C-alpha positions as CSV (number, residue, x, y, z in Angstrom):
1,M,-20.4,-13.1,17.0
2,A,-19.1,-13.4,13.9
3,L,-21.3,-13.0,11.0
4,I,-21.6,-15.4,8.1
5,G,-21.9,-14.2,4.4
6,P,-21.8,-16.7,1.7
7,S,-19.9,-15.8,-1.3
8,L,-22.7,-16.6,-4.3
9,M,-19.9,-16.2,-7.2
10,C,-19.0,-20.1,-5.2
11,A,-22.8,-21.0,-5.5
12,D,-24.3,-23.4,-7.7
13,M,-25.4,-21.3,-10.8
14,G,-28.2,-23.7,-12.2
15,N,-29.6,-23.6,-8.7
16,L,-29.2,-20.0,-7.2
17,Q,-32.7,-19.2,-6.2
18,D,-32.9,-22.4,-4.2
19,S,-29.3,-21.7,-2.7
20,V,-30.5,-18.2,-1.7
21,L,-33.4,-19.3,-0.2
22,T,-31.7,-22.2,1.4
23,L,-28.7,-20.4,2.9
24,D,-31.6,-17.6,4.3
25,Q,-33.6,-20.4,6.1
26,A,-30.3,-21.9,7.6
27,G,-28.9,-18.1,9.2
28,V,-26.8,-16.6,7.1
29,D,-26.1,-13.1,8.2
30,F,-25.6,-11.2,4.4
31,F,-25.1,-12.1,1.0
32,H,-21.6,-11.5,-0.4
33,I,-21.9,-10.5,-4.3
34,D,-19.0,-10.4,-6.4
35,V,-18.9,-8.2,-9.4
36,M,-16.3,-8.3,-11.8
37,D,-15.4,-6.8,-14.9
38,G,-12.7,-8.4,-16.3
39,K,-10.6,-5.3,-16.0
40,F,-9.8,-5.3,-12.9
41,V,-9.5,-8.7,-12.4
42,P,-9.2,-11.3,-14.6
43,N,-12.8,-12.9,-14.7
44,F,-16.3,-12.1,-15.1
45,T,-19.2,-12.5,-12.5
46,L,-22.5,-11.5,-11.5
47,G,-24.2,-8.5,-12.8
48,P,-27.0,-6.1,-11.7
49,D,-30.1,-7.9,-13.2
50,L,-29.0,-11.0,-11.3
51,I,-28.8,-9.5,-8.4
52,K,-32.3,-8.0,-8.9
53,R,-33.5,-11.2,-9.3
54,L,-32.1,-12.6,-6.1
55,R,-33.3,-9.7,-4.3
56,E,-37.0,-11.0,-4.2
57,F,-35.8,-14.2,-2.2
58,T,-34.3,-12.8,0.6
59,E,-34.3,-9.7,3.2
60,K,-31.0,-10.5,3.9
61,S,-28.2,-7.4,3.2
62,F,-26.6,-7.9,-0.3
63,D,-22.9,-6.6,0.0
64,I,-22.1,-5.7,-3.8
65,H,-17.9,-6.1,-3.5
66,L,-17.2,-3.6,-7.0
67,M,-14.1,-5.4,-7.8
68,V,-14.1,-3.4,-11.0
69,E,-12.4,-0.4,-12.4
70,K,-14.0,3.0,-12.0
71,P,-16.1,2.0,-9.6
72,E,-18.0,5.2,-9.2
73,D,-19.3,5.0,-13.0
74,F,-21.5,1.9,-11.6
75,L,-22.6,2.8,-7.9
76,N,-26.8,4.2,-9.4
77,L,-26.7,0.8,-11.0
78,F,-26.3,-1.5,-8.2
79,I,-28.0,0.6,-6.0
80,E,-30.9,0.4,-8.2
81,S,-30.4,-3.7,-8.3
82,G,-30.7,-3.6,-4.2
83,A,-27.7,-3.4,-2.5
84,D,-27.5,-2.7,0.8
85,M,-23.4,-2.5,1.5
86,I,-21.2,-1.6,-1.8
87,S,-17.4,-1.7,-1.1
88,V,-14.8,-0.7,-3.9
89,H,-11.1,-1.2,-4.4
90,A,-8.9,1.4,-3.0
91,E,-7.0,0.4,-6.3
92,A,-9.9,1.1,-8.9
93,T,-10.4,4.9,-8.1
94,N,-9.1,8.2,-8.2
95,H,-11.3,9.7,-6.3
96,L,-11.8,6.7,-3.3
97,Q,-13.3,9.2,-0.6
98,R,-15.9,11.1,-2.6
99,T,-16.9,7.5,-3.8
100,L,-17.4,6.4,-0.2
101,Q,-19.0,9.3,0.0
102,T,-21.5,8.8,-2.3
103,I,-22.4,5.2,-1.3
104,K,-23.2,6.6,2.4
105,D,-25.1,9.6,1.2
106,R,-27.3,7.1,-0.7
107,G,-27.8,5.5,3.1
108,L,-26.1,2.5,2.5
109,K,-23.3,0.8,4.6
110,A,-19.9,2.0,2.5
111,G,-16.9,-0.5,2.5
112,V,-13.6,0.1,0.9
113,A,-11.8,-3.3,-0.3
114,I,-7.9,-3.7,-0.1
115,N,-6.0,-6.5,-2.1
116,P,-3.0,-8.2,-0.3
117,A,0.1,-6.1,-1.5
118,T,-1.9,-2.9,-0.8
119,S,-0.6,-1.2,2.3
120,I,-3.5,-0.2,4.8
121,Q,-1.8,3.4,5.1
122,D,-3.6,3.8,2.0
123,I,-6.7,4.3,3.5
124,E,-6.2,5.7,6.3
125,Y,-7.2,8.9,5.7
126,V,-10.8,8.0,4.3
127,L,-11.6,5.7,7.6
128,D,-14.0,8.5,9.1
129,V,-16.2,7.7,5.6
130,V,-16.2,3.8,5.9
131,D,-18.3,1.1,7.6
132,Y,-16.2,-1.8,6.7
133,I,-12.9,-2.7,5.3
134,T,-12.5,-5.9,3.3
135,V,-9.1,-7.5,3.3
136,M,-8.3,-9.6,0.5
137,T,-6.9,-12.6,1.6
138,V,-6.0,-13.7,-1.7
139,N,-5.9,-12.1,-4.9
140,P,-8.7,-11.1,-6.2
141,G,-10.5,-12.8,-9.0
142,F,-11.5,-16.4,-8.4
143,A,-12.0,-18.8,-6.0
144,G,-10.1,-21.7,-4.7
145,Q,-6.8,-19.7,-4.2
146,K,-4.8,-20.2,-1.2
147,F,-4.5,-17.9,2.3
148,V,-2.2,-15.3,2.1
149,P,-0.1,-15.4,5.2
150,L,0.6,-12.0,6.0
151,M,-2.7,-11.2,5.9
152,N,-2.8,-12.5,9.7
153,K,-0.3,-9.2,10.1
154,K,-2.6,-6.6,8.4
155,L,-5.5,-7.7,9.9
156,A,-3.9,-6.9,13.3
157,D,-2.2,-3.5,11.8
158,L,-5.3,-3.1,10.9
159,T,-7.7,-3.5,14.1
160,Y,-4.6,-1.4,16.2
161,L,-5.6,1.6,13.9
162,I,-8.9,1.8,14.5
163,N,-9.3,0.8,17.6
164,E,-6.3,4.0,18.1
165,N,-8.3,6.0,16.7
166,G,-11.4,5.5,18.0
167,Y,-13.4,4.3,14.9
168,K,-16.2,2.1,14.7
169,I,-15.3,-0.5,11.3
170,D,-16.2,-3.8,10.7
171,I,-13.6,-5.8,9.0
172,Q,-14.7,-8.2,6.9
173,V,-12.1,-11.2,5.5
174,D,-12.7,-12.5,1.7
175,G,-10.3,-15.4,0.5
176,N,-9.5,-19.0,1.6
177,I,-12.1,-18.2,5.1
178,G,-12.5,-21.8,6.3
179,Y,-11.7,-23.9,9.1
180,E,-7.8,-23.4,8.9
181,T,-7.9,-19.7,8.6
182,I,-11.0,-18.6,10.8
183,P,-9.5,-19.0,14.2
184,D,-6.3,-16.7,13.4
185,V,-8.6,-14.1,11.2
186,L,-11.0,-13.4,14.2
187,K,-7.8,-13.6,16.8
188,N,-6.7,-10.4,14.9
189,G,-9.8,-8.4,14.7
190,A,-12.3,-10.0,11.8
191,N,-15.7,-10.0,12.1
192,M,-17.4,-10.6,8.6
193,L,-16.3,-13.9,7.2
194,V,-17.0,-14.2,3.6
195,C,-17.5,-18.0,3.2
196,G,-17.2,-20.0,-0.3
197,T,-15.6,-23.1,-1.1
198,S,-13.2,-23.3,2.0
199,S,-16.3,-23.9,4.3
200,L,-19.7,-23.4,3.1
201,F,-20.0,-24.7,-0.8
202,K,-18.4,-28.2,0.0
203,P,-19.3,-31.3,-2.4
204,N,-21.7,-34.0,-0.2
205,L,-22.2,-31.2,2.1
206,S,-25.9,-29.6,2.0
207,L,-25.9,-26.0,2.9
208,E,-28.0,-26.2,5.8
209,L,-25.7,-28.4,7.4
210,A,-22.4,-26.2,6.0
211,V,-23.9,-23.5,8.0
212,S,-24.8,-25.0,10.9
213,K,-21.3,-26.8,11.3
214,L,-19.6,-23.6,10.2
215,R,-21.8,-21.5,12.9
216,N,-21.1,-23.8,15.9
217,F,-16.8,-23.9,14.8
218,I,-17.0,-19.9,15.7
219,E,-19.2,-20.4,18.5
220,D,-16.9,-22.3,20.0
221,I,-14.0,-20.4,19.5
222,E,-15.7,-17.1,20.7
223,V,-16.7,-18.9,23.7
224,N,-13.2,-20.3,24.3
225,K,-11.8,-16.7,23.7
226,S,-14.3,-15.4,26.4
227,I,-13.4,-17.6,29.0
228,K,-9.8,-17.4,28.5
229,L,-10.3,-13.1,29.1
């Protein structure tokens, strides 16, 4: 079953505690928390103090997505704030293997994120220290962007590379993951869905109902897939 992870940058910042509690009770699988430094991407978002505060309200995994330059300089800060998983961008560090290994050595799941234009060959030689790969299906920085169509080919190629080499690596997709895009990303190998304004945080739809509707949609896709097999 594909995992659902709400992107908290898309939540109502004035009611973030309530949103986390509601989403937890509604049965999401993890929380995706974007950290942006205004340099690697043209935006600023959530920081360690807020993450530490939110940690009190759920035991679900916190997936920290570091969209920052030199992420290796900030690992301890976010590990101590309550992270369970940390992904760093291949484009953001000169020491990708060492950074990923440091995350694993601290007992967390290590993820590598790649932007739409980044080749999967750029991460081929760190797959032995990776627990999950975050494929950006939009250019990072802002919510509400359009899905980049060629990312489905990237997902298929990445799935082949992982399977061909016998790795056990999850594939996460992040960016315009909604009802129109989910069927194809699942078909091409994704099993972790970062969900924002395209599927979960919708006007005039409660978070409970949004999670239930999305879960049923995913289950229907996966049931139909198993029947065809």
